[in-house]
C-alpha positions as CSV (number, residue, x, y, z in Angstrom):
1,R,-62.8,-9.2,28.0
2,G,-60.8,-8.1,31.0
3,G,-58.6,-11.2,31.3
4,K,-55.1,-12.1,30.3
5,P,-54.1,-10.8,26.8
6,E,-53.6,-13.3,24.0
7,P,-50.0,-14.5,23.4
8,R,-49.8,-12.8,20.0
9,Q,-51.0,-9.4,21.5
10,E,-48.6,-9.8,24.4
11,R,-45.7,-10.4,22.1
12,T,-46.7,-7.3,19.9
13,E,-46.8,-5.1,23.0
14,A,-43.4,-6.4,24.1
15,L,-42.0,-5.6,20.7
16,R,-43.3,-2.1,20.8
17,N,-41.9,-1.5,24.3
18,G,-38.5,-2.7,23.2
19,R,-38.3,-5.5,25.6
20,V,-37.9,-8.2,22.9
21,Q,-36.2,-8.0,19.6
22,P,-37.9,-9.8,16.7
23,T,-36.4,-13.0,15.3
24,H,-37.0,-14.2,11.8
25,P,-36.0,-17.8,11.0
26,P,-34.6,-18.5,7.6
27,S,-37.2,-19.7,5.2
28,S,-35.2,-22.8,4.1
29,V,-34.9,-24.2,7.7
30,S,-37.9,-25.8,9.5
31,K,-38.8,-24.6,12.9
32,S,-37.9,-28.0,14.4
33,K,-34.2,-27.4,13.6
34,M,-34.1,-24.0,15.1
35,V,-32.0,-23.4,18.3
36,K,-32.8,-20.3,20.4
37,Q,-30.1,-18.6,22.3
38,L,-30.3,-15.8,25.0
39,V,-28.1,-12.9,24.1
40,I,-27.1,-10.2,26.6
41,G,-26.0,-6.9,25.1
42,S,-24.8,-3.6,26.4
43,R,-27.0,-0.6,25.7
44,A,-27.4,2.8,27.2
45,G,-30.6,1.8,29.0
46,G,-29.0,-1.1,30.9
47,L,-28.9,-4.8,30.1
48,N,-30.9,-5.7,27.0
49,L,-32.0,-9.3,26.8
50,A,-32.9,-10.5,23.3
51,R,-33.5,-13.7,21.5
52,R,-31.4,-14.6,18.6
53,T,-32.3,-17.6,16.5
54,T,-29.6,-19.8,15.0
55,A,-30.3,-22.4,12.3
56,R,-28.5,-25.7,12.3
57,C,-27.3,-26.3,8.7
58,G,-26.0,-29.7,7.6
59,A,-23.4,-31.4,9.8
60,G,-23.8,-29.4,12.9
61,V,-22.6,-26.1,11.5
62,A,-24.4,-23.1,12.9
63,R,-25.4,-20.2,10.7
64,R,-26.3,-16.9,12.3
65,Q,-28.4,-14.2,10.9
66,A,-27.1,-10.6,10.7
67,T,-27.8,-8.5,13.8
68,K,-27.4,-4.8,14.5
69,C,-24.0,-3.4,15.5
70,G,-23.9,-2.5,19.1
71,D,-22.1,0.4,20.9
72,T,-19.2,-1.9,21.9
73,Q,-18.4,-3.0,18.3
74,V,-18.6,0.6,17.1
75,I,-16.3,2.0,19.8
76,M,-13.7,-0.8,19.4
77,T,-13.6,-0.5,15.6
78,L,-13.3,3.3,15.7
79,V,-10.6,3.4,18.4
80,N,-8.6,0.6,16.8
81,G,-8.9,2.1,13.3
82,A,-7.8,5.6,14.6
83,V,-4.8,4.2,16.5
84,L,-3.7,2.1,13.5
85,F,-4.1,5.1,11.2
86,L,-2.1,7.4,13.5
87,G,0.6,4.7,14.1
88,R,1.1,4.3,10.4
89,T,0.9,7.9,9.2
90,A,2.1,10.0,12.1
91,F,4.2,7.9,14.5
92,M,6.0,5.4,12.3
93,P,7.9,8.0,10.1
94,A,9.1,9.7,13.3
95,I,10.2,6.4,14.9
96,R,12.0,5.3,11.6
97,N,13.8,8.7,11.4
98,N,14.8,8.5,15.1
99,T,16.2,5.0,14.6
100,A,18.1,6.0,11.5
101,A,19.6,9.0,13.2
102,Q,20.9,6.9,16.1
103,G,22.6,4.5,13.8
104,L,23.7,1.0,14.4
105,P,25.6,0.0,17.5
106,L,29.3,0.2,17.3
107,Q,32.1,-2.0,18.6
108,N,35.6,-0.7,18.2
109,D,34.3,2.0,15.8
110,Q,32.8,-0.7,13.5
111,T,29.2,-2.0,13.2
112,Y,28.7,-5.6,14.1
113,V,28.2,-6.6,10.4
114,D,31.4,-4.8,9.4
115,A,33.2,-6.6,12.2
116,G,32.3,-9.9,10.7
117,D,29.2,-11.0,12.7
118,D,26.9,-12.4,10.1
119,R,24.2,-12.9,12.7
120,A,23.8,-9.2,13.2
121,V,22.1,-8.8,9.9
122,E,18.5,-7.8,10.4
123,A,16.0,-10.6,9.4
124,N,13.3,-9.9,6.9
125,V,10.9,-12.4,8.4
126,F,8.0,-9.9,9.2
127,E,8.5,-7.7,6.2
128,T,5.5,-6.7,4.2
129,R,4.9,-4.9,0.9
130,D,3.5,-1.8,2.7
131,P,5.0,1.4,1.3
132,A,5.4,3.0,4.7
133,G,7.2,-0.1,6.0
134,F,4.4,-1.1,8.4
135,T,5.2,-4.7,9.4
136,L,3.2,-7.4,11.1
137,I,4.8,-6.7,14.4
138,D,3.9,-2.9,14.0
139,T,0.3,-3.9,13.3
140,M,0.1,-6.1,16.4
141,A,1.7,-3.5,18.6
142,W,-0.5,-0.6,17.5
143,G,-3.6,-2.9,17.5
144,S,-2.8,-3.9,21.1
145,L,-2.6,-0.3,22.0
146,G,-5.9,0.4,20.2
147,H,-7.6,-2.4,22.2
148,V,-6.2,-1.0,25.5
149,L,-7.6,2.4,24.7
150,G,-10.9,1.0,23.5
151,F,-11.3,-0.9,26.7
152,A,-10.6,2.2,28.6
153,V,-13.3,4.1,26.6
154,L,-15.8,1.2,27.2
155,A,-15.1,1.2,30.9
156,A,-15.5,5.0,31.1
157,K,-18.8,4.7,29.1
158,N,-20.2,1.9,31.2
159,A,-19.2,3.7,34.4
160,N,-20.9,6.8,33.2
161,D,-24.0,4.8,32.3
162,L,-24.1,3.5,35.9
163,G,-23.8,7.0,37.3
164,V,-20.2,6.9,38.3
165,V,-18.3,10.2,37.5
166,V,-15.1,9.3,35.8
167,S,-14.0,12.6,34.4
168,P,-12.3,15.2,36.7
169,H,-14.2,18.3,37.6
170,W,-11.6,21.0,38.3
C-alpha cells in the first residue's frame, strides 16, 4: 500500500514529530459539547500551534484542562517573585530608614501636625499586617517594576531566538 496514510497513523506521526499536542476530553462531557480552540504559544523552536479542547459545562461556563507551563509564564513568575522579594527584604528597610532620617517637613520650626493641620496626619488606608510594613501600594509598585523587567527579559529572549544580537560584545 503506497497510498495516503490512514488518519490515525497520520495523527500518530504528527504527535511523534511534535507538530500537534494531544487533547484529552473530560470523560463526563460528550464530544458534541466540545469546543476546539487554536492556541499559539511561544517556544524556542518558533511558533507552536496546538489544539486545546475546552468543555462547555452547564450554563455556558467554560472549563479548561490543565496545560503545561510555557517559557513566558516561568520567566514572568520568576522575575516578579525576585523583584517583590528584593523590594520587601532589601530595598524597603533602606527606604524606610532614609525617610525617617529626613523627618517630616517643617513650617516655622514645627511639623504640620504640631502647627494644627489635622489633614497632615498620614492616612492608614493601605496599611497591611505585614511585619515589614509592605503595603498594597508597595506591592503594586514593585510588581509593576517586576513586569517591566520581565517584559524586557522576554523581548531579549525572543530577539535572541530570532537571531538578533541584543547583548553588547565589547
